VOKE-110794 format. One line per 2 residues: number of its first residue (from 1); their letters; for each residue y, z, x of N, C-alpha, C, O. Coordinates in pm, whole numbers, plus 50000, padded with zeros to 5 digits. Layout:
N
NUM	A	Y,Z,X,Y,Z,X,Y,Z,X,Y,Z,X ~ ...
//
This chain:
296
1	MQ	65628,23178,37999,65534,23146,38144,65574,23285,38139,65668,23320,38069 ~ 65475,23405,38244,65529,23540,38231,65569,23523,38375,65539,23423,38440
3	VS	65652,23646,38432,65668,23652,38541,65607,23644,38653,65663,23615,38759 ~ 65481,23669,38639,65304,23696,38752,65338,23551,38770,65362,23494,38877
5	AY	65335,23493,38634,65274,23331,38663,65355,23234,38707,65308,23128,38747 ~ 65532,23267,38705,65622,23203,38776,65616,23181,39012,65650,23111,39107
7	LK	65525,23341,38957,65523,23445,39136,65383,23355,39199,65357,23320,39314 ~ 65308,23335,39071,65184,23248,39149,65221,23098,39193,65190,23031,39292
9	LS	65299,23071,39082,65258,22904,39102,65376,22905,39236,65316,22869,39338 ~ 65480,22925,39257,65582,22988,39398,65467,23009,39527,65491,22961,39637
11	VA	65326,23095,39498,65314,23098,39624,65230,22918,39624,65163,22878,39719 ~ 65257,22839,39503,65108,22743,39585,65212,22658,39585,65190,22550,39641
13	VA	65333,22675,39532,65448,22591,39582,65455,22578,39762,65481,22494,39848 ~ 65411,22726,39749,65520,22727,39931,65390,22680,39963,65417,22571,40014
15	LA	65211,22696,39969,65131,22626,40032,65225,22497,40041,65307,22490,40133 ~ 65212,22381,39931,65268,22252,39991,65327,22272,40037,65307,22235,40152
17	TI	65429,22328,40022,65620,22274,40124,65563,22315,40286,65604,22248,40381 ~ 65493,22397,40301,65481,22444,40484,65370,22268,40413,65404,22287,40296
19	AL	65308,22179,40406,65241,22087,40455,65346,22008,40493,65385,21967,40602 ~ 65387,21995,40364,65468,21948,40399,65608,21892,40511,65653,21789,40561
21	KT	65631,22015,40506,65775,22020,40627,65657,22067,40816,65705,22078,40929 ~ 65544,22079,40786,65463,22111,40927,65464,22003,40940,65523,21958,41039
23	GA	65383,21893,40823,65375,21715,40871,65516,21648,40900,65506,21562,40987 ~ 65665,21669,40843,65747,21648,40945,65796,21673,41033,65842,21574,41090
25	WW	65820,21793,41097,65793,21809,41232,65753,21764,41287,65807,21703,41380 ~ 65608,21767,41257,65492,21719,41406,65545,21582,41380,65611,21554,41480
27	LT	65548,21510,41321,65630,21418,41298,65766,21362,41401,65776,21253,41458 ~ 65851,21463,41401,66029,21365,41427,65984,21467,41546,65990,21388,41639
29	DS	65947,21579,41599,65975,21698,41662,66136,21766,41684,66192,21789,41791 ~ 66193,21792,41529,66326,21849,41534,66286,21944,41533,66172,21961,41491
31	VG	66372,22060,41584,66360,22184,41542,66436,22229,41450,66434,22351,41429 ~ 66548,22120,41349,66549,22175,41259,66446,22162,41159,66418,22259,41089
33	LL	66376,22029,41141,66273,22057,41062,66151,22204,41051,66093,22277,40971 ~ 66173,22169,41219,66043,22291,41255,66119,22432,41197,66031,22503,41148
35	SD	66250,22495,41187,66322,22603,41173,66277,22623,40964,66247,22723,40899 ~ 66292,22481,40925,66287,22487,40732,66156,22494,40752,66124,22533,40639
37	AL	66001,22481,40840,65938,22463,40804,65873,22618,40853,65772,22650,40790 ~ 65926,22724,40970,65940,22862,40904,65909,22925,40801,65813,22983,40749
39	ES	66136,22870,40767,66168,22900,40666,66023,22890,40565,66009,22999,40509 ~ 65959,22832,40542,65853,22814,40414,65754,22891,40467,65693,22934,40369
41	LV	65706,22930,40562,65623,23059,40577,65698,23167,40521,65623,23234,40450 ~ 65816,23214,40523,65876,23322,40505,65864,23308,40317,65840,23402,40241
43	NL	65884,23184,40284,65893,23194,40096,65714,23169,40072,65669,23119,39969 ~ 65640,23208,40171,65490,23215,40153,65470,23338,40078,65458,23376,39962
45	AG	65472,23404,40254,65465,23558,40246,65532,23638,40136,65488,23730,40068 ~ 65681,23561,40138,65774,23659,39960,65712,23663,39881,65678,23760,39812
47	AI	65677,23528,39875,65598,23529,39715,65430,23580,39636,65373,23593,39527 ~ 65412,23590,39765,65267,23672,39744,65324,23857,39726,65272,23923,39636
49	FA	65395,23900,39787,65415,24066,39845,65514,24060,39650,65485,24153,39575 ~ 65599,23970,39606,65673,23943,39507,65553,23989,39385,65546,24075,39298
51	LM	65465,23879,39435,65362,23909,39339,65254,24032,39332,65155,24013,39261 ~ 65262,24111,39374,65175,24221,39487,65324,24312,39361,65287,24360,39254
53	MV	65430,24316,39390,65509,24416,39332,65476,24377,39180,65379,24422,39119 ~ 65551,24306,39138,65577,24280,39056,65378,24307,38958,65397,24328,38838
55	TV	65251,24308,38990,65187,24364,38956,65211,24501,38899,65202,24534,38781 ~ 65249,24583,39017,65216,24748,39014,65346,24792,38902,65329,24873,38811
57	AA	65505,24707,38935,65650,24741,38846,65550,24748,38663,65582,24822,38570 ~ 65428,24645,38664,65392,24656,38560,65294,24741,38466,65249,24726,38353
59	QP	65283,24844,38573,65159,24967,38569,65253,25058,38438,65374,25082,38434 ~ 65173,25085,38367,65201,25191,38283,65287,25333,38306,65331,25255,38390
61	PD	65334,25421,38314,65389,25539,38319,65266,25615,38339,65173,25574,38270 ~ 65234,25733,38428,65120,25833,38469,65161,25922,38505,65283,25925,38487
63	AD	65095,26062,38584,65101,26182,38641,65218,26187,38725,65324,26248,38716 ~ 65169,26104,38813,65230,26096,38920,65386,25986,38917,65465,26007,39009
65	HP	65426,25868,38807,65551,25827,38784,65588,25866,38650,65646,25779,38584 ~ 65576,25932,38618,65620,25963,38427,65723,25903,38358,65747,25928,38240
67	YG	65818,25784,38463,65895,25766,38458,65899,25599,38469,65976,25506,38442 ~ 65780,25617,38521,65720,25399,38534,65702,25363,38684,65711,25453,38768
69	HH	65674,25222,38723,65661,25147,38875,65728,25082,38868,65707,24976,38927 ~ 65904,25105,38760,66000,24963,38754,66012,24945,38884,65967,24834,38912
71	KA	66059,25013,38997,66187,25007,39085,66090,24903,39189,66143,24806,39244 ~ 65910,24943,39212,65864,24881,39299,65937,24690,39270,65881,24610,39344
73	EY	66036,24633,39185,66047,24549,39225,66125,24497,39378,66112,24397,39450 ~ 66239,24661,39386,66333,24678,39475,66260,24619,39600,66295,24538,39685
75	FS	66179,24669,39584,66030,24674,39656,66002,24530,39773,65971,24521,39892 ~ 66028,24455,39686,65995,24317,39665,66140,24198,39763,66123,24116,39853
77	SG	66260,24237,39699,66352,24161,39785,66355,24247,39899,66311,24177,39991 ~ 66379,24347,39938,66384,24372,40028,66324,24351,40136,66374,24291,40231
79	FE	66219,24396,40134,66099,24339,40185,66071,24121,40184,65976,24068,40241 ~ 66173,24048,40114,66171,23901,40141,66273,23887,40192,66281,23786,40261
81	GV	66397,23977,40185,66510,23996,40264,66491,23981,40457,66508,23901,40549 ~ 66436,24144,40424,66374,24136,40644,66336,24030,40679,66385,23991,40785
83	LI	66248,23949,40617,66184,23836,40635,66174,23754,40687,66093,23704,40764 ~ 66329,23718,40614,66459,23582,40600,66514,23602,40721,66548,23514,40800
85	LV	66524,23744,40738,66613,23786,40838,66532,23733,41011,66577,23682,41114 ~ 66393,23783,40963,66319,23751,41079,66316,23611,41170,66342,23589,41288
87	AA	66258,23500,41020,66276,23344,40987,66388,23296,41081,66376,23202,41160 ~ 66491,23366,41063,66617,23322,41114,66662,23332,41304,66723,23264,41387
89	LA	66605,23432,41300,66574,23510,41413,66509,23380,41513,66546,23317,41612 ~ 66402,23382,41432,66307,23282,41472,66339,23124,41541,66326,23075,41653
91	IM	66389,23074,41405,66483,22979,41421,66612,22895,41525,66639,22777,41547 ~ 66681,23060,41582,66805,23023,41666,66762,23065,41820,66821,23063,41928
93	AA	66592,23113,41761,66529,23136,41957,66508,22988,41975,66543,22928,42077 ~ 66443,22928,41862,66398,22796,41930,66510,22687,41910,66496,22587,41981
95	AV	66614,22691,41829,66771,22617,41868,66816,22607,42003,66849,22504,42061 ~ 66812,22767,42062,66873,22746,42178,66839,22681,42291,66899,22632,42387
97	HR	66674,22702,42239,66576,22656,42385,66592,22491,42365,66589,22417,42464 ~ 66611,22434,42221,66602,22272,42232,66783,22295,42270,66810,22306,42390
99	FF	66863,22300,42201,66944,22274,42318,67017,22272,42440,67135,22240,42455 ~ 66941,22305,42518,66926,22295,42665,66828,22264,42724,66828,22251,42846
101	NP	66729,22247,42653,66585,22152,42646,66611,22005,42539,66592,22046,42425 ~ 66641,21875,42534,66731,21823,42424,66540,21694,42434,66485,21656,42537
103	QP	66507,21672,42323,66436,21571,42306,66467,21489,42177,66524,21519,42072 ~ 66394,21347,42237,66425,21233,42151,66325,21231,42038,66203,21245,42034
105	LE	66433,21207,41931,66312,21176,41806,66262,21110,41742,66327,21011,41706 ~ 66127,21127,41694,66083,20986,41644,66053,20985,41461,66088,21062,41371
107	QL	65978,20866,41465,65989,20880,41251,66093,20891,41215,66135,20807,41135 ~ 66163,20980,41251,66295,21005,41174,66292,21014,41038,66264,21123,40991
109	GL	66329,20869,40923,66221,20827,40826,66129,20860,40716,66136,20874,40594 ~ 66023,20866,40829,65864,20975,40728,65879,21104,40692,65846,21153,40584
111	GL	65943,21170,40808,65971,21316,40827,66084,21339,40715,66056,21397,40610 ~ 66210,21293,40743,66285,21303,40628,66201,21302,40569,66113,21378,40607
113	AL	66160,21194,40401,66115,21173,40315,66008,21297,40253,66000,21321,40133 ~ 65925,21374,40363,65906,21462,40294,65911,21587,40292,65828,21671,40260
115	SV	66083,21598,40351,66152,21698,40340,66210,21723,40251,66221,21834,40200 ~ 66279,21581,40203,66322,21567,40084,66226,21584,39936,66298,21604,39838
117	IS	66064,21578,39904,66019,21568,39847,65981,21792,39834,65962,21869,39740 ~ 65985,21800,39905,65905,21978,39915,66070,22000,39864,66080,22050,39752
119	SA	66217,21962,39946,66297,21991,39844,66254,22004,39713,66241,22123,39686 ~ 66231,21939,39632,66315,21905,39556,66204,21952,39480,66224,21938,39359
121	MN	66072,22011,39514,66038,22090,39444,66038,22230,39481,65997,22313,39399 ~ 66076,22265,39589,66171,22416,39539,66286,22472,39439,66298,22575,39374
123	GA	66392,22320,39461,66438,22345,39337,66448,22396,39227,66504,22490,39169 ~ 66369,22297,39206,66333,22254,39064,66232,22364,39037,66203,22357,38917
125	LA	66148,22488,39112,66095,22580,39097,66176,22713,39070,66140,22808,39000 ~ 66306,22696,39152,66388,22781,39256,66470,22853,39068,66483,22975,39054
127	VA	66527,22724,38913,66633,22716,38851,66512,22742,38756,66517,22859,38716 ~ 66416,22683,38712,66305,22794,38656,66305,22953,38661,66330,23034,38571
129	ML	66270,22972,38791,66275,23157,38819,66367,23195,38778,66360,23253,38670 ~ 66536,23179,38863,66620,23221,38771,66630,23249,38668,66590,23361,38635
131	RK	66702,23140,38544,66633,23166,38456,66561,23261,38367,66607,23298,38259 ~ 66447,23297,38415,66298,23363,38409,66348,23573,38435,66327,23680,38378
133	AR	66419,23523,38553,66468,23644,38580,66577,23680,38567,66587,23797,38603 ~ 66680,23633,38528,66786,23701,38402,66724,23727,38280,66756,23837,38235
135	EH	66624,23644,38192,66592,23674,38123,66525,23813,38098,66522,23888,38001 ~ 66468,23818,38229,66321,23932,38221,66375,24088,38316,66302,24184,38340
137	RS	66580,24068,38370,66586,24133,38465,66484,24165,38566,66455,24280,38598 ~ 66404,24005,38641,66312,24133,38694,66353,24090,38876,66326,23971,38896
139	MA	66413,24165,39012,66431,24201,39041,66424,24153,39165,66510,24140,39252 ~ 66231,24111,39161,66174,24033,39199,66157,23916,39239,66161,23870,39353
141	LE	66133,23860,39127,66171,23762,39113,66339,23674,39117,66361,23554,39134 ~ 66400,23745,39104,66535,23686,39166,66569,23641,39270,66640,23542,39290
143	GD	66515,23720,39351,66494,23729,39507,66422,23610,39535,66457,23515,39605 ~ 66314,23629,39469,66228,23531,39571,66286,23385,39512,66253,23289,39581
145	AR	66385,23349,39371,66427,23247,39352,66581,23237,39420,66636,23131,39390 ~ 66621,23281,39464,66739,23291,39564,66689,23247,39718,66751,23173,39794
147	HL	66551,23316,39746,66529,23264,39830,66486,23044,39830,66489,22922,39847 ~ 66475,23085,39818,66393,22907,39716,66507,22847,39721,66494,22739,39779
149	FT	66654,22873,39675,66755,22780,39691,66788,22782,39844,66759,22688,39918 ~ 66842,22882,39880,66869,22868,40105,66721,22809,40126,66732,22731,40220
151	DV	66584,22810,40079,66522,22688,40158,66611,22534,40111,66643,22425,40158 ~ 66617,22584,40032,66657,22374,39956,66836,22360,40044,66864,22252,40096
153	WT	66915,22450,40050,66994,22414,40113,67014,22440,40278,67107,22418,40356 ~ 66896,22491,40290,66847,22452,40488,66852,22310,40447,66945,22232,40466
155	SA	66715,22281,40377,66612,22122,40409,66780,22065,40376,66823,22018,40482 ~ 66856,22058,40296,66961,21939,40270,67051,21958,40341,67156,21903,40308
157	GV	67051,22047,40476,67190,22067,40584,67019,21942,40760,66998,21853,40843 ~ 66982,22037,40698,66902,21956,40811,66816,21805,40790,66762,21774,40896
159	VA	66807,21770,40751,66834,21585,40621,67005,21568,40653,67019,21447,40670 ~ 67064,21597,40659,67189,21554,40686,67251,21548,40851,67319,21454,40893
161	GL	67214,21660,40923,67193,21675,41024,67143,21534,41103,67222,21449,41145 ~ 67032,21528,41111,66914,21467,41123,66934,21349,41117,66910,21285,41219
163	LA	67002,21253,40953,67072,21151,40923,67215,21113,41042,67271,21003,41050 ~ 67248,21236,41124,67414,21256,41178,67338,21259,41330,67406,21259,41433
165	VQ	67201,21263,41331,67141,21288,41484,67150,21059,41501,67213,20976,41567 ~ 67064,21059,41416,67051,20883,41405,67086,20789,41397,67039,20675,41406
167	AT	67270,20872,41359,67366,20766,41360,67425,20764,41497,67423,20660,41563 ~ 67480,20883,41545,67543,20876,41691,67438,20860,41791,67460,20795,41893
169	GW	67253,20953,41754,67216,20984,41899,67244,21044,41959,67187,21070,42065 ~ 67377,21108,41905,67368,21240,42017,67267,21379,41986,67294,21466,41903
171	LW	67162,21378,42059,67014,21500,42001,67113,21611,42018,67096,21686,41922 ~ 67224,21664,42105,67251,21862,42078,67254,21862,41920,67226,21967,41860
173	LD	67287,21747,41852,67322,21784,41691,67240,21882,41604,67269,21987,41547 ~ 67085,21786,41619,67018,21913,41559,67010,22032,41584,67010,22102,41483
175	PV	66999,22121,41740,66968,22248,41758,67058,22312,41773,67059,22395,41864 ~ 67191,22291,41671,67349,22314,41663,67304,22310,41506,67223,22395,41467
177	IA	67332,22257,41458,67283,22242,41290,67191,22335,41251,67228,22430,41182 ~ 67059,22320,41287,66936,22421,41313,67003,22571,41384,66914,22653,41362
179	IA	67130,22653,41466,67131,22748,41457,67255,22804,41344,67251,22914,41290 ~ 67369,22696,41322,67455,22703,41182,67333,22716,41063,67304,22831,41031
181	LA	67280,22634,41015,67138,22701,40934,67087,22856,40941,67061,22925,40843 ~ 67080,22895,41071,66978,23006,41070,67112,23133,41019,67068,23228,40954
183	AN	67271,23133,41049,67332,23235,41035,67366,23178,40866,67404,23269,40792 ~ 67359,23085,40823,67304,23077,40662,67230,23163,40607,67272,23269,40560
185	IA	67091,23120,40607,66967,23214,40608,66957,23381,40678,66855,23447,40653 ~ 67058,23437,40758,67044,23567,40768,67134,23620,40703,67145,23742,40716
187	RE	67223,23552,40618,67349,23570,40550,67306,23603,40416,67371,23675,40341 ~ 67211,23557,40390,67100,23574,40309,67054,23676,40277,67076,23751,40182
189	GV	66975,23679,40373,66868,23836,40378,66986,23910,40366,67006,23948,40251 ~ 67055,23935,40434,67184,24026,40417,67194,24126,40302,67152,24236,40267
191	LL	67257,24047,40272,67245,24030,40060,67124,24038,40011,67125,24150,39961 ~ 67025,23995,39993,66943,24051,39953,66862,24162,39933,66806,24200,39829
193	VW	66861,24226,40082,66828,24358,40163,66942,24460,40108,66900,24557,40045 ~ 67081,24448,40125,67131,24547,40006,67146,24506,39823,67151,24574,39721
195	KS	67147,24437,39838,67132,24460,39681,66990,24498,39617,66962,24498,39497 ~ 66894,24535,39740,66752,24601,39721,66781,24701,39712,66767,24771,39612
197	AD	66841,24744,39845,66926,24925,39876,66999,24923,39698,66957,25002,39614 ~ 67072,24855,39676,67164,24947,39588,67136,24899,39518,67221,24825,39470
199	GL	66954,24897,39433,66921,24902,39301,66852,25027,39330,66871,25112,39243 ~ 66763,25070,39446,66725,25191,39469,66839,25304,39424,66763,25373,39493
201	MD	66907,25360,39394,67015,25383,39368,67022,25449,39308,67056,25559,39353 ~ 66998,25440,39176,66996,25406,39027,67140,25366,39003,67238,25441,39008
203	QA	67140,25242,38977,67311,25198,38958,67330,25214,38801,67249,25285,38742 ~ 67420,25160,38738,67503,25217,38639,67460,25104,38547,67444,25002,38614
205	LE	67432,25083,38403,67395,24955,38354,67568,24855,38384,67683,24890,38412 ~ 67507,24737,38361,67636,24668,38347,67727,24659,38237,67675,24671,38126
207	PA	67879,24638,38241,67946,24661,38185,67953,24659,38052,67983,24748,37973 ~ 67911,24504,38032,67888,24420,37895,67801,24542,37819,67829,24576,37704
209	VR	67707,24597,37885,67542,24657,37832,67642,24757,37766,67658,24790,37648 ~ 67715,24799,37900,67778,24979,37834,67830,24958,37756,67841,25050,37676
211	AQ	67919,24793,37711,67987,24868,37639,67960,24849,37469,68022,24868,37364 ~ 67806,24792,37519,67681,24784,37375,67658,24919,37288,67619,24937,37172
213	ID	67703,25014,37403,67641,25145,37356,67732,25201,37348,67727,25307,37285 ~ 67815,25174,37385,67982,25238,37371,68001,25220,37203,68020,25312,37123
215	AT	67991,25071,37173,68013,25058,37056,67916,25087,36917,67934,25040,36804 ~ 67842,25151,36948,67714,25117,36839,67694,25260,36854,67614,25301,36770
217	LA	67746,25367,36942,67710,25526,36922,67857,25574,36845,67869,25685,36791 ~ 67983,25458,36850,68117,25456,36741,68067,25427,36607,68104,25487,36506
219	EF	67997,25350,36609,67995,25347,36495,67925,25480,36361,67943,25471,36239 ~ 67837,25602,36441,67798,25704,36453,67889,25827,36456,67858,25939,36417
221	AL	68008,25786,36510,68097,25900,36553,68169,25908,36459,68254,25820,36449 ~ 68164,26030,36339,68244,26121,36253,68286,26198,36292,68247,26247,36399
223	HT	68364,26235,36240,68452,26379,36204,68385,26536,36215,68421,26652,36233 ~ 68239,26441,36188,68163,26537,36230,68070,26574,36319,68043,26693,36334
225	IR	68000,26461,36400,67945,26366,36482,67994,26335,36668,68037,26222,36692 ~ 67985,26418,36768,68099,26312,36844,67947,26307,36997,67825,26314,37009
227	FD	67990,26301,37025,67909,26241,37196,67954,26198,37324,68014,26091,37323 ~ 67939,26252,37432,67931,26295,37572,67845,26315,37652,67725,26325,37629
229	HV	67916,26325,37784,67854,26289,37937,67737,26163,37870,67624,26194,37832 ~ 67783,26041,37866,67704,25918,37811,67684,25902,37986,67781,25906,38062
231	VT	67552,25886,38030,67530,25888,38160,67454,25717,38135,67425,25687,38019 ~ 67428,25619,38243,67317,25544,38233,67265,25481,38374,67326,25451,38477
233	RR	67146,25475,38342,67109,25408,38456,67035,25245,38484,67046,25162,38394 ~ 66974,25213,38592,66846,25111,38611,66754,25104,38671,66762,25104,38794
235	AG	66642,25097,38610,66548,25078,38754,66463,25012,38702,66391,25055,38612 ~ 66455,24859,38767,66418,24701,38768,66409,24650,38638,66485,24553,38635
237	AR	66364,24664,38545,66396,24591,38441,66388,24706,38321,66386,24667,38205 ~ 66385,24795,38341,66410,24949,38232,66522,25015,38251,66537,25096,38342
239	RF	66632,24978,38142,66750,25047,38124,66752,25234,38038,66755,25239,37915 ~ 66751,25322,38094,66826,25448,38069,66962,25418,37952,67035,25321,37936
241	VD	66951,25552,37883,67090,25600,37832,67069,25772,37776,67026,25808,37667 ~ 67124,25872,37912,67116,26038,37886,67228,26055,37821,67317,25991,37879
243	LH	67273,26116,37717,67385,26156,37639,67355,26272,37544,67242,26290,37498 ~ 67492,26376,37506,67441,26448,37431,67509,26453,37262,67620,26407,37237
245	MH	67467,26482,37213,67560,26430,37019,67551,26608,36955,67465,26692,36927 ~ 67654,26599,36955,67726,26732,36887,67733,26701,36828,67774,26585,36826
247	MP	67682,26813,36640,67692,26792,36512,67720,26985,36468,67683,27086,36528 ~ 67783,26970,36367,67778,27120,36287,67663,27175,36264,67564,27125,36210
249	AG	67684,27317,36323,67623,27427,36326,67558,27441,36280,67448,27454,36332 ~ 67581,27452,36126,67510,27476,36015,67435,27354,35940,67410,27347,35820
251	WT	67396,27233,36068,67322,27115,36021,67158,27205,36037,67130,27292,36120 ~ 67104,27170,35970,66930,27232,35959,66856,27147,36098,66922,27073,36171
253	LG	66736,27169,36112,66685,27074,36279,66616,26922,36174,66577,26813,36218 ~ 66619,26946,36102,66564,26834,36064,66679,26738,36013,66671,26620,36045
255	RA	66752,26768,35960,66910,26680,35929,66952,26668,36090,67042,26586,36109 ~ 66913,26721,36182,67015,26703,36330,66924,26595,36389,66960,26497,36453
257	AA	66791,26634,36355,66693,26514,36404,66654,26382,36375,66617,26288,36444 ~ 66676,26404,36225,66697,26213,36155,66793,26191,36206,66751,26108,36286
259	VR	66882,26198,36224,67037,26134,36308,66989,26146,36399,66995,26031,36442 ~ 66947,26195,36462,66933,26169,36628,66825,26043,36686,66812,26004,36802
261	TS	66735,25986,36531,66653,25885,36542,66681,25739,36518,66647,25629,36560 ~ 66768,25799,36425,66881,25629,36398,66934,25609,36463,66950,25488,36480
263	VE	67012,25711,36560,67055,25661,36664,67004,25595,36791,67052,25488,36827 ~ 66891,25665,36869,66816,25563,36920,66832,25470,36870,66917,25388,36903
265	QA	66742,25456,36762,66711,25275,36691,66810,25211,36697,66789,25090,36690 ~ 66913,25243,36708,67071,25207,36665,67092,25059,36807,67122,24940,36808
267	LM	67038,25206,36941,67116,25201,37051,66961,25060,37120,66990,24946,37157 ~ 66812,25114,37117,66777,25027,37135,66735,24915,37033,66632,24861,37073
269	AA	66785,24854,36899,66777,24709,36891,66947,24679,36942,67000,24568,36934 ~ 66986,24750,36971,67137,24713,37064,67112,24634,37215,67163,24544,37282
271	VP	67042,24694,37218,66960,24684,37387,66851,24657,37411,66756,24736,37412 ~ 66850,24541,37433,66595,24550,37398,66671,24632,37579,66785,24640,37624
273	GL	66532,24676,37633,66444,24745,37659,66501,24925,37719,66465,24994,37814 ~ 66613,24950,37599,66690,25057,37642,66638,25162,37586,66631,25182,37464
275	RA	66582,25260,37707,66533,25438,37670,66628,25520,37661,66691,25536,37766 ~ 66684,25622,37507,66746,25618,37496,66705,25753,37495,66595,25775,37445
277	SI	66800,25893,37561,66731,26057,37586,66880,26135,37531,66990,26120,37585 ~ 66853,26219,37415,66961,26244,37310,66932,26368,37339,66814,26399,37328
279	QL	67034,26475,37385,67004,26607,37319,67144,26644,37279,67257,26626,37324 ~ 67094,26695,37187,67158,26858,37036,67185,26960,37103,67127,27040,37177
281	LP	67324,26931,37048,67388,27055,36991,67525,27086,36969,67611,27003,36999 ~ 67556,27202,36916,67659,27231,36716,67782,27159,36820,67775,27120,36937
283	MD	67870,27160,36744,67983,27091,36845,68126,27239,36848,68241,27241,36804 ~ 68037,27344,36924,68145,27434,36910,68090,27493,37054,68138,27598,37097
285	VE	67974,27411,37137,67853,27434,37238,67920,27274,37339,67939,27162,37291 ~ 67938,27311,37461,68010,27271,37568,67933,27213,37677,68037,27167,37726
287	AH	67871,27186,37735,67757,27172,37848,67898,27187,37991,68016,27152,37990 ~ 67832,27238,38074,67878,27277,38180,67822,27276,38286,67867,27354,38371
289	FD	67728,27206,38316,67592,27164,38449,67720,27097,38529,67732,27140,38643 ~ 67833,26983,38480,67902,26922,38602,68003,26971,38683,68059,26919,38779
291	DQ	68015,27060,38638,68064,27195,38661,67995,27325,38800,68063,27396,38873 ~ 67906,27319,38797,67801,27352,38992,67804,27257,39097,67740,27152,39110
293	KD	67877,27303,39160,67915,27237,39250,67741,27298,39336,67681,27405,39322 ~ 67710,27188,39412,67522,27159,39514,67619,27193,39630,67721,27125,39643
295	PL	67590,27302,39720,67567,27437,39839,67576,27346,39929,67638,27370,40032 ~ 67486,27167,39897,67444,27116,40022,67546,27046,39945,67595,26942,39988
//
């Protein structure tokens, strides 16, 4: 199943969980279950936006975007993080109001059953989505999966809190638990926004991937060839490496190009999805672009 298919499934599951959790809130009048239903609305908006951004990211390079559109997925993750923060604030506001105006809870059994069913749906989908996100290095899919996991933990906390209310009769537990869950949701939102912003700033490749690149280059680094100025970056699912390859000045252009092709093919075989850009230089020539100081 493709990334977009998982996001379409996420939209369908979000609609189902909204119906279930809204029903649970309507039956019980629990502010904790209301907070759970509000987060499901955020799930729906996040899944729809993620699907839009994945569609954009899949578009081929064009004249205005010669390196592709892969970074569009980071906008999805950041948008979902902002939505989570907004939901957390809404939950806190409702919980504070309920704390000062406690209301009796009704039909807890049926309401909790609906919440558990929706949580099971979200949990199963989140596990599958996170596995697929790691396989395809999809930031949009990972953001949506982690949001679903947050929803599962939120529901678990709500269920535990309502059981405690039922056992003790302390109505104030319901809004207090909702506030605690809202704080946890807000933390997840901040992490998603930060990770999205960090990705937009061209992160270096993961240490394990960089080690694969270095090991591949070492296979070609003989006394006649050396590599330097190796720079890596990530853009969504795409990976890039730029480097200089030094060789004897007496080599013909054809021979140098053939060796460069071999290095590029070896790098792309070692690291799937890698794009390598190799500048050829004579052995006795050094690039000094790093010596220039930006006057700004």
